[in-house]
Structure formats: C-alpha cells, structure tokens
C-alpha positions in Angstrom: 2.0 -12.8 31.0 3.5 -11.7 27.7 3.0 -8.0 28.6 5.6 -8.3 31.3 8.3 -10.1 29.4 11.8 -9.2 30.4 14.0 -7.5 27.8 16.3 -10.3 26.5 19.9 -9.5 25.5 19.1 -10.6 22.0 16.6 -7.8 21.4 17.4 -5.4 18.6 17.8 -1.7 19.5 15.5 0.8 17.9 17.5 2.9 15.4 16.0 6.3 16.6 16.1 7.9 13.1 14.6 11.4 13.1 11.1 11.2 11.4 11.9 14.7 10.0 14.5 14.5 7.2 15.1 18.2 7.1 13.5 21.3 8.7 13.4 24.5 6.7 11.8 27.1 9.0 8.2 26.1 9.4 8.4 23.5 6.6 9.4 20.0 7.7 10.1 17.2 5.2 9.1 13.8 6.8 10.2 10.3 5.8 6.4 9.4 5.8 5.6 12.0 3.1 8.7 11.3 1.1 7.7 7.6 1.0 4.4 8.5 -0.7 6.0 10.9 -3.1 8.8 8.4 -4.1 6.3 5.6 -4.3 4.1 7.5 -6.7 7.0 8.6 -8.9 8.4 5.0 -9.0 5.0 3.6 -10.0 4.8 6.3 -12.7 8.4 5.5 -14.0 7.8 1.8 -13.9 4.4 2.1 -15.6 6.0 4.0 -18.5 8.5 1.2 -19.0 5.7 -1.3 -19.1 3.6 0.6 -21.7 6.6 1.0 -24.0 7.6 -2.7 -24.0 5.7 -4.2 -27.0 6.7 -7.8 -25.9 4.3 -7.5 -22.9 1.1 -6.7 -24.9 -1.1 -8.6 -27.3 0.3 -8.5 -30.8 2.8 -5.9 -29.7 0.1 -3.1 -29.7 0.7 -0.8 -26.7 -2.5 0.0 -24.7 -1.9 3.7 -24.3 0.6 6.4 -25.1 3.3 6.8 -22.5 2.4 10.5 -22.1 -0.9 9.4 -20.7 0.8 8.3 -17.5 2.3 11.8 -17.2 -1.2 13.3 -17.2 -2.4 10.6 -14.8 0.3 11.4 -12.2 -1.7 14.2 -10.6 -4.9 12.1 -10.7 -3.1 9.3 -8.9 -1.6 11.5 -6.2 -5.0 13.1 -5.5 -6.7 9.7 -5.4 -4.1 8.2 -3.0 -4.0 11.1 -0.6 -7.7 12.0 -0.5 -8.8 8.3 -0.5 -6.2 7.3 2.1 -7.1 10.1 4.4 -10.8 9.8 4.1 -10.6 6.0 4.5 -8.6 6.3 7.7 -11.0 8.8 9.2 -14.1 6.7 8.3 -12.6 3.2 9.0 -10.4 3.8 12.0 -10.9 7.0 14.0 -14.1 8.9 13.1 -14.9 10.0 16.6 -11.5 11.8 17.0 -11.9 13.8 13.8 -15.5 14.7 14.6 -14.2 16.2 17.9 -11.1 17.7 16.3 -11.9 18.5 12.6 -8.8 20.5 12.0 -6.7 17.3 12.6 -8.1 16.0 9.3 -5.6 18.2 7.5 -2.6 17.2 9.6 -1.5 14.4 7.2 2.1 14.8 8.2 1.2 13.2 11.6 0.3 10.0 9.9 -3.2 8.5 9.6 -3.6 7.1 6.1 -5.6 4.0 5.2 -4.3 1.8 2.4 -7.8 0.5 1.7 -9.1 4.0 1.4 -6.2 5.0 -0.8 -6.9 2.0 -3.0 -10.5 3.0 -3.5 -9.4 6.6 -4.2 -6.9 5.8 -6.8 -9.2 3.2 -8.4 -11.8 5.8 -8.9 -9.2 8.1 -10.4 -8.1 5.4 -12.8 -11.6 4.6 -13.9 -12.5 8.3 -14.6 -9.1 9.0 -16.3 -9.3 5.9 -18.5 -12.8 6.7 -19.7 -11.9 10.3 -20.4 -9.0 9.3 -22.5 -10.4 6.2 -24.2 -8.1 3.7 -22.4 -9.1 0.2 -21.5 -9.8 0.6 -17.7 -8.3 -2.8 -16.7 -5.1 -2.2 -18.7 -4.5 1.1 -16.9 -5.2 -0.6 -13.5 -2.9 -3.4 -14.4 -0.1 -1.0 -15.3 -0.5 1.1 -12.1 -0.9 -2.0 -9.8 2.4 -3.5 -11.0 4.4 -0.6 -9.5 2.5 0.1 -6.4 4.3 -2.4 -4.1 7.4 -0.2 -4.1 5.5 2.7 -2.5 3.9 0.3 0.0 7.2 -0.9 1.1 8.6 2.6 1.5 5.7 3.9 3.5 5.9 0.8 5.9 9.5 1.6 6.5 8.5 5.2 7.3 6.0 3.8 9.8 8.9 2.0 11.4 10.9 5.2 11.6 7.9 7.0 13.1 7.6 4.3 15.8 4.0 3.7 14.8 1.8 0.7 13.9 4.2 -1.5 15.8 3.5 -5.2 16.5 2.3 -7.2 19.4 4.4 -8.1 22.5 6.8 -10.9 21.8 10.0 -12.5 22.9 11.4 -13.4 19.5 15.2 -12.6 19.1 14.5 -9.7 16.7 11.9 -8.0 18.9 12.3 -4.2 19.3 11.3 -1.9 22.2 9.7 1.0 20.4 9.9 4.5 22.0 6.1 4.8 21.8 5.2 1.2 22.5 5.8 1.1 26.2 8.5 -0.8 28.0 7.7 -4.0 26.1 9.4 -5.9 23.3 7.3 -6.0 20.1 7.3 -7.5 16.7 8.6 -5.1 14.1 5.5 -5.6 12.1 6.1 -2.6 9.8 9.2 -4.5 8.5 7.1 -7.6 7.9 4.7 -5.6 5.9 7.5 -3.8 4.0 8.9 -7.2 2.9 5.6 -8.9 2.1 3.6 -6.0 0.6 6.6 -4.3 -0.9 9.5 -6.6 -2.0 7.7 -10.0 -2.3 4.6 -8.6 -3.9 6.6 -6.5 -6.4 8.7 -9.6 -7.4 5.6 -11.7 -7.8 4.0 -9.1 -10.1 7.2 -8.7 -12.0 7.3 -12.4 -12.7 3.7 -12.3 -13.9 4.2 -9.3 -16.2 7.5 -10.3 -17.7 7.7 -14.1 -17.5 4.1 -15.1 -17.7 3.1 -12.1 -19.9 -0.1 -11.6 -17.9 -0.6 -8.0 -19.2 -2.0 -9.8 -22.2 -4.8 -10.9 -19.8 -6.6 -7.7 -18.7 -7.3 -7.5 -14.9 -5.1 -10.5 -14.0 -2.3 -8.3 -12.6 -4.8 -6.1 -10.8 -6.3 -9.2 -9.3 -3.0 -10.6 -8.3 -2.0 -7.3 -6.6 -5.3 -6.9 -4.7 -5.3 -10.6 -3.6 -1.6 -10.6 -2.7 -1.9 -7.4 -0.6 -5.0 -8.8 1.2 -3.3 -12.1 2.0 -0.1 -10.3 3.2 -2.1 -7.9 5.4 -4.2 -10.6 7.0 -1.0 -12.6 7.8 0.8 -9.6 9.3 -2.3 -8.6 11.4 -1.6 -11.7 13.5 1.7 -9.9 14.6 0.5 -6.3 14.5 -1.0 -4.5 17.4 -4.5 -3.3 16.4 -5.4 0.4 16.5 -6.0 1.4 20.1 -9.3 3.2 19.5 -10.7 0.0 17.8 -8.8 -2.9 19.5 -9.7 -6.5 18.7 -13.1 -7.6 17.3 -15.2 -10.7 17.9 -13.5 -12.2 20.9 -10.0 -10.8 20.7 -8.4 -12.1 17.5 -10.1 -10.3 14.6 -8.8 -6.8 13.6 -10.2 -4.1 11.3 -7.3 -4.7 9.0 -8.4 -8.3 8.5 -12.0 -7.3 8.0 -11.1 -4.8 5.3 -8.7 -7.2 3.6 -10.9 -10.3 3.2 -13.0 -8.6 0.5 -9.8 -7.7 -1.3 -8.8 -11.4 -1.4 -12.2 -12.4 -2.8 -12.2 -9.6 -5.4 -8.6 -10.4 -6.4 -9.4 -14.1 -6.8 -12.5 -13.2 -8.9 -10.4 -10.9 -11.1 -7.7 -13.6 -11.8 -10.1 -16.5 -12.3 -12.4 -14.6 -14.6 -9.7 -12.8 -16.6 -9.2 -14.1 -20.2 -6.3 -13.5 -22.6 -7.1 -11.1 -25.5 -5.5 -10.9 -28.9 -5.8 -7.2 -29.3 -6.0 -4.1 -26.9 -7.2 -1.1 -28.9 -4.9 1.8 -28.4 -6.5 5.3 -28.2 -5.8 7.7 -31.0 
C-alpha cells in the first residue's frame, strides 16, 4: 500500500528552516505572519501602481486617488485576518475551538482559511468603496491583481511550518515532512505557491497590462476568483485533507474542493457578464 512506500534515494530532504525568524523575548516573528504582512504590503504597492497608470483605464481617467489605497490598507488587513480566522474556525475545526476558545487568538500557530479571508476582505472593499464613492468593482479589480503574491508567500510559509503537506507518493521530488509521519509526501504547498502565486499573478498581469481588462470592471476580479478556485481544486488531488474532516463522499472529495467550486462559478459569471466601459467616474 502507498502508506508503506520505502524512502527512495531520489527523495528530497526537508530543509528544516526554523518557522521563527527571530525571537525577541516573548515576541516571536514567524515566517507565516511575515508572509501575510508582506503580501498585504505588496498588494498595496502594486495597486497604487495600477491606479496611477492612465493607460490601463477608460479614457485615461483613474478610478480613485492613490491615497485611497493608503486608507484601505488597515481595512484590508482587518478583513483578511478576521475573515481568514473566522472562516477556518467555522469551515474546518469548529469543535476544537468550542472546546478551547482561547486557541481562537493563537493565530501564530496557523489556522487561516483563504475562503474566509476572501469573504472578509471583500466585505471590507464593499464598505470602503461605498464610503469613499469608489466604484466597487474597480477597487476589487485593483486589489485582486496583487493578491497572488501574498498567496504564494503564505504557501511557502506553510511549507516551512511543515503543515498542509500532500498525500503519500513515490514521485522523485517527494519529501518526508517532520510532522507527516515516516512517509514521503507531495510538497503540495509548493504546488499551491506556484499556481496560486506565480502563475495566477502572471495571468492577471497579462490581463491588466496586455489585454487592458481593467477597462472592463469585475473581469480581473472574476479571473482571480476563478483562477484560484481551479488551482485549489487541482492541488486538492495531491494535498492531504485536514485530519479532523478527512475525505467527503466516498474518499475523494475534500472541503477545499467544496469551497472552491462556487468560486469557479462566480468567477466565470463575473468574466462572462463583464462589459467594457468608456468612463469610470473618479470620486472628488
């Protein structure tokens, strides 16, 4: 059986990078937390570049003042962290947190849901855009274009943490994770970092700069949501499901797939129904 595969000579060694970058007394800086921080900052920086490039927008009229993204930064961080944590608790491990409610606040130990974070930051974008008179879909498009960088960094942090590893395999690049038992497994975190991070960012970059799809509100948002959903569904075939949930419906379906299918459908709707505009009113 695959669970008892012998360790082949071609297997790659786990790098054993310390999950803690630096320890300052009781304060520990983790790669996981740094991934979120850098990801948010990169999306903010990249978004400001997009909203100052007149070539990308209808008739060269920018959809918002660049300073608006400075104000949105705090809203985005709150939406990602709160939504990601609440989503993980509700979707993946509710029983544990009911039994140990103080664990809810131990975010440095991991336990963040992308789907929950997406809902949280989407709500933040809608509220912020309406408050400041910005077209909601244009703000979502701008933010979505830079998000893959953060996704890739967080997946690399998952790899460093030896968590969310893949299923047992005998492929030449298999890795024996310290927390994954004496078995060789797919480095599924790396697969996700490449697909959800690098590939998705390049696709969105092509759509914004070569196809000028920011002139078609909600197309970029739809491409991001659909692209992430497809990437996640694909990687779920190589990723070990969360132990407390396991496989669904006969041993092949996972919670990650269930949560990603609606994303693909919503993304397709957004792209197919999006229409180019000749003018995006800029708030005063």
